[in-house]
C-alpha positions as CSV (number, residue, x, y, z in Angstrom):
1,M,10.5,7.5,15.7
2,S,12.3,8.6,12.4
3,I,15.7,9.6,12.3
4,S,16.5,13.1,12.3
5,Y,19.8,14.3,11.0
6,L,21.7,17.5,11.9
7,K,23.9,17.9,9.2
8,R,24.8,15.8,6.2
9,A,28.2,15.2,4.3
10,A,28.6,16.8,0.9
11,K,29.5,14.4,-2.0
12,T,33.0,14.5,-2.8
13,P,35.1,12.3,-5.0
14,V,35.7,10.0,-2.3
15,T,32.4,9.6,-1.4
16,D,30.8,9.5,-4.8
17,T,29.6,5.9,-5.1
18,A,28.0,6.1,-8.3
19,A,31.3,6.4,-9.7
20,A,32.8,3.6,-8.1
21,R,29.9,1.6,-9.1
22,K,30.3,2.6,-12.5
23,V,33.9,1.2,-12.8
24,A,33.2,-1.9,-11.0
25,S,30.4,-2.4,-13.3
26,D,32.7,-2.2,-16.2
27,V,35.6,-4.3,-14.6
28,L,32.6,-7.2,-14.3
29,T,31.5,-6.7,-17.9
30,A,34.9,-6.9,-19.2
31,I,35.7,-10.0,-17.1
32,Q,32.6,-11.7,-18.0
33,S,33.1,-11.1,-21.9
34,G,37.1,-11.7,-21.7
35,G,37.3,-14.1,-19.2
36,E,40.6,-15.0,-17.9
37,A,42.7,-13.1,-20.2
38,A,40.7,-10.0,-18.7
39,I,41.2,-11.0,-15.2
40,R,45.0,-11.3,-15.8
41,K,45.0,-7.8,-17.7
42,Y,43.4,-6.4,-14.9
43,A,45.6,-8.1,-12.3
44,A,48.5,-6.5,-14.1
45,E,47.3,-3.2,-14.0
46,L,46.2,-3.1,-10.5
47,D,49.2,-4.9,-9.0
48,N,51.7,-2.1,-10.4
């Protein structure tokens, strides 16, 4: 038995996971290459 949806939510900036994945990927790449200095930079930016 397959699932049948009555309606689907439209993609909005809040539900756009592709953008969130891109940001997360960029942060992780920066941390991988920059190490602890990159972590401290993001921590300072995100804590404020």
